[in-house]
N, C-alpha and C positions, 0 to 999 in steps of 0.2 A: 505494500501500501505506500505510494509512493509520493512524493511532494511534486512530482515531472508533472507537467501539462502535456495531455495530447494535444492532436492537432484535429482531424474531422475527418466525419466516415460520408460516402457519399452514396448513391443510389439514383440509380438508370432503371426503367422500363420501357420495353416498344412492344406495344400489342398489336396484332394483325387484324382486330377489330378494336372499334369501340366500343369503351364498356367504362364502368366505375374505378378509375385506377388511384384515387384516392388512398382507400383503405389498403393496398397492396403496398403503397410505398409508405405508409404509417407503419406497418407491421415491419416492414422492411428497416428503415429506421430506427424502430421499435431495438432492434436487436444489435443494431448498430451504436445504441447509447452512449454504450461506455466509451466511445472513441469519443465525445465534445458534450456539455452540458451546457453551455455557455447560450448557444440559441441551435433553431431548426426551422428548417422550412420546404417545403415543396409547390411545384411549379407542375401545371396541367397544360398538356399542348392537345387541343380541341380543333384536328382540324385549321392547324396555323393562331390559332387564338389561346395566346397565353394566358393563362387566371393561375394566380400566386398565392400563399398566406404563409407566411414567417414574420418568427418575433423570437423576442429573447424569452430563453426557459428551456426545459427539458419536453421531449416526444410527446409525453401523458397529458401535461399541463399547456403547451400551448396548441393542440392539437385537440382540443375538444370536439365534441357530437356536431355542436354546432359549428364551427370553424370545417369542420369535413366535411360537410353538407353544402356548405356555401363552393367547395370546388367542384366542375363540372365534368360528366364523362369527359374521356378523350382515346387515344388511341398510341399518347407517349408521357409519362412523366420522369422527373429530376427532382433528386430528394437530397440534405443535407445537414448532415449535425455537426457544429462546429466549439471548438476549441481553439482560437486565434491565436498562433506564433505570429502573426504581423498586425500589428493594428490592434485599436482598441476592440469592447466589449459593446458598442451602440447598436441599435438597432439597422445605420447605417451596414454595418460589417454582416448582417446575417445574410446567408447563402440559401439558394442558389441565386447568382447576380445575373439579372435581365437586363439585356442590351438591346434598345431599339435602334436600326441605323439602317442605314438606305438600301441594302442588301435584303433586310428582312430583320427576323428579331431572332434572339439567342438566349437562353438560360444554361450558367455555368458552376458547375458547383465541384471544387478543388481538395484536394487533399494532401498536405504538403508545405512548402516554403523553398522560394526561387531564392538561388544567392545574387542575382543581379538586377532583382528588382527595384535598386536604388537607380541605377545607372539608365534605366529603362522608364523607371517612374521619371525622372529629370527630362529625358529628352523627348518622352511627351509631352510635356510643360510645356517645355520651350515652342514645340510644333502648334500651341494652342491646345491641346486636350484640356480636358476640367475633369479634374476628379471630386469625387461623389463619396469615397469611402477613405478611408486606410491600411486596407487589404491588398496584399500583392493581386489578391484575386481580380482586382478591377486592372492592375497592370495586365495581367496574362488578357484579359475580355479585349482592352481596346488596341493589343498586339494582334490578337487575332481579328480583330474587326476590320483592322487598319489594312493586313495580308488580303483578307476578302475583298476592299476594293477592286482588286488586279484577278486575282485568285477564280478560278469557273466554279468551283464549287467549295461548303465549308471544310470538307475534308482535306483540300487541298492548302486551304487559308491554313487550319489547324498545323496542317505537315511543313508549310512553313515557317511558321512562326515558333516551331520547335529548333529550329534553327538559331533565335534567338532570346529564347527563355530559358534560362540555365537552372538547375537545382532538379528538388523534386515535384513531382506533381502528377497525381493519380487523379483524370478529373471526366467526369459526364458531360458531354455538351449535347445539346439539344437547339435543332434548328425548325423551322416549319415543318421539315419533310422526312427528317433522319435523326438520329441519336448516335453520339458517337462517344468512345470509349479510348482513354487516351492512359498511356503511362510513358516516365521520361524514359529515356537514354538507359542509366542506371537501374531502373527498378526500385530506387526507395522505397516507396510504397506500397503497399499488395491491390490488385484490382482483377476483378475475375468476371466470369458472367456464366449464367447457365440458364435453360428453358424451361416453362410452366407445360403440363400438359394442355392446357388451350394454345400452345404455339407461341403467348408471351415470352420476349428476352428478357432477362434483370439481368443488370451487371452491378456490381456491389464491389466495396472494399472490402469485403470477409464473406467467406463462405456460410458461416452462419445464418448470414442474413436471406440468402438462397434459401435455406431452409425454412427460415423462418416464413416463406412466403411459398412454398410448395414446389420452386424451382427446382431441376436437378443439376449440378454443376457438370457447366461442358470446360473450361480450362481458365488456367488466367493467363492474362496476356502476357506478352512478352517484353521484356527492359525498351523502349521503343515503339512500341507496335499502337497503329492507329487502328482501332474496331470500328465498321459503322453498320447499323441495326438499319434497314429500309426496306418497301414494298422490292426491292431489289434481291432480299436477304441479308446475308452476311457475309461480308465483303473486310478486306485488310491490307493495312499499308503499312509494309515495313521499311520505308528508305533510313530509320535513324535504328533499325534493329541491328545488333553486332557491334555500332560504332563506338560503343564505351563498355565496360566490364561491368556485370551486374553488381548491384551492392546494396540487396535489401537489408533493410534497418533491421538491426539483428535481435534489437528492442522491443521488437511486435513479438519474436517468440519467447521473450523474458517477461514482458508484461504488458503490452497494449493490448494486442488480439485475444478474443476471446480463446478459451483452450477447447470449446469443438470446432473451432475453425484451422481449416487448414489453407496453409499460405506457402504456395512455391512447391507443393506439392508433401511437407513436411506438416504433419501433425503439429500444433499448438502446445497440445498437452504431453505428448512422449518426448517434444523437446523440453517441456520443463518439469518431467520425470526424468533426463536424463541430466537435466539441469544438479538438479539433486544427487544425483547419484554420482556424479564426479564434482562436486561439493564435499560428501560424505568421504570420498577418498584423498581430498584434499584436505581437511578440516575436520578430522574427528574427533570429538568429546566423548567424554565418561559422561552420561548421561540417563536419565530414566525413561524422559519423554520427547518426543519431537513434536511440536506444533508450527502452524505455517499462519500469516499474516494473511487475513481473509481479505480478497480474495486470490490475488495472484501467487502468492507465495506458498498456497497448499499445497497445486499439483508439485511444486519444487518439494517441498516435504513429507510429501510422500515416495518420491523417491531417494530423498534422504535416511528414513526410517527403512526402505528396503533393502537399500545397500549397506546401512552399518547393521541393523536388524535393533534397532531402538524402537519398541512402541510408538505408532504414531498415535496424538490423540485432540482433541477440541480443545484447545486454549484459549479461543476466543469466540462469543457470540456477535453477532457483526447484526447490527439495525438494518435490515435490508431496502428499508424505505426512506434512509440517506443518501444522498448522490457521494457518486466518488468523491475523496476529500480533496485530490490535488486540484479537482477539475472549477471548487469554487475560488471565485475570483478575488484576490486578497488576502495576506496574513492571518488578519482576525479572525476570518471567516473560518478557514482553513480549520483553527486552534478550535474554534468554538464546535467544529462539527467533529474534530478528531472526539471530541470530551465524550460526544454521546454516542460515538460510530460502535463502538468496541467494547465490549464488557468482557473481562477476564471470567471463565469458570474457575471457581476459587475449587470447587471440589476435587478438580482435575489436576491442577496446580498447585495445593498446597504440599509443601513438603519434599516438592520435586528437585531434582536436578534438569533444568531444562533446554532443551533446543530449539530455538525460532529461526526459524524459516523467514526471511522476506527478499524482496525483490530486487531491492538498491536501498543505499543510504544517502540521499543529497545533502539537505545540510545539516541534518543529525536531533532535532529537534523532535520529529515525530517518531523515532527510533526509542530516544530517552524517552516520550512519553509511555512505549510500550513495555520497555522496562520496565519503569516505575510500578506500571497498573500492574505488574504481574508480582511484583516484589512486594506490593500492597495485599497482595494478596495471597502471599502467602509462601512463595517459586524460594526455593532453596540455592539455587545458582539458577541464572540466565547468561548462557551462549549464544551469542545472536551468528547465524550463519544468513550468508547474503546472495543469491544466484543471478549474480553480475558482478563482473570486474567493477572498482572502484570507478567514480564518473572523474573525472581530471582535467572537461577539455567541452567548449560550447559544442552544442549543436546547430547546423545552419541548416537542416534540413526536414526541421515541421517539429522536432520536438525542444517544448519552450527550456532549452538551455542555455541560456544568453551569456554568460559569464562563470568567470574563474572565481567570481569573489564570494559565491557565496556556499561553493562545494566544499564542504567539511575535508574531502580526503586531498583537496590541494592543498591543507592548511596544517593537517595533523597525521600522526603517522598512525598503522591500525592500532597498536599499544594505545598513543592517546586520544582515539578517536573509541576505542573501546571504555576507554576511561569517562569518558565528557557523556555518552548515551549511558553508562552505568550499569555497562554489561561485564561477566566474568572473564569472558571471551571474544573474540571478532575475525571472522573469517571470510574472505571474497573468493568466489570464483576467481581462476586466474582468468586472462583475456585467453592464454594459449588453447583452455579448451573449450572456447565457443567454438568448434568446429562439430564439437558431440553432439551440440542441441541439435546441429543440422543431419547427424546421422553418424562422423564418423570420423576420423582426423584429417581425412581429404576432401574435407567438405568447406568451399570456401563462395565467394559470391555476394559479401555482407559484407554492412557498411558499421566500423565497432571504432569508428572516429572518436566518440565522446569517452572512448575509455583507452584508445592508444595513438589518438593526433594523428593518424592516417588518413585524413579525406579525401574522398577521392575527384572532389571537385576545387577548384580555387575558392577561398573562402572569401567573405564580401567584408569589406574595409567596416561598413554599419550593418551590424546584425542585431542593433537594439528593437525590441517588438516596437516601441513608439516612434518610429522612427520618420514614420507617416504625419504625427501626431502635431501639425504646425502650431505654433502660440503665437500672439501677438507680440508677446515678453521677447521673444526671439527675431522680432524684422520678418517671419513669416506669412504673418497674418495681415498683413497691409502693404499696400501700395505705396514701394518708396520709391 
């Protein structure tokens, strides 16, 4: 249960016949809720007429029966759940983004983060573009729209735009007559599609969303691929495939994705079990019980228990009606949620030497609270085990770690960190063990830059989430 901020989840539907797609989009987004709880939205395409509803909040709060009832039937839909890694959390940054331009309309939902968004936005502003939001998604929409002025089709406009936009982007794009799924050249973020028995195609960030709407998985998009759904069937543009090494974010398998999802052929649940097994081999402990921090620490805790022979037990009860702590904007809100989100099972932990497995430590404040709760419940010893390496570097591809300043591992040794959080011992999964999460020592094709500093792209000069939040006091909000 990290203090790490996730980015977004995207969804797209292309149906051969007009019908009520809003409920399907709702259930698909509900399955992706773990990927972002700041805002959400759905756009319905009814023969070229776009109707949409989006607002701040989680899916079940935003899409009341009345809100869903106002969305018309159609044959295409795009949906989005957001936690923004660029821009603020105002309504202007809610997605999907809808654009009206001379060649028609376009709706775009984006998961990821560009590394050159500041440069692109500056160039567009100098050409007269006016931005209404502070997210890099609007930058992408402007680049595509500009290319569409000369391109013969929306898919060729996107294909040309991909030469200009750099970084992480898994996108679903809807034109009046086509639905496009797009994955960046490195494949940082997951994207897949499947088909329902009624013939409708569904695109989603994770396979769990396909299953939620009864769509059978077909395949993942390859890095650099554009897949198009239209009356002509399913076609693909692969001009950008193989242009860069594949670099799926390894933290998708450690934490972000739901354990029942399969990403690029790898079960997330199995990856976390393997992480726990490798963790037990690297950092054994003499203990009576292994417990996991809900939810993403549980699978790794099961793997640790299986490999170590120490019994697994339930040490925390999670209030399932509280949203993911790290997604609540603002540190004060996160702290308030932690107090009511987890409660130790005193009868299970009292007098026990515990191995507590979690997915990561960022600032250390949340881990310290877990340890304190367990001590107060009577635990004799608390040995923290982390199913990821220590965070040492910023992420520029959609995970909201934009500075080394607040990363505890950058400023303290493992022993010092253990003392700070109040644990008897602390062990991280070494970076060299990460290939085992994907199946074995020879498995590659993942990005671990936040652990190793091995960035697969050029890094931006300004990566702050608020880099587009101009203020009058800075001289950027007035005519000079």
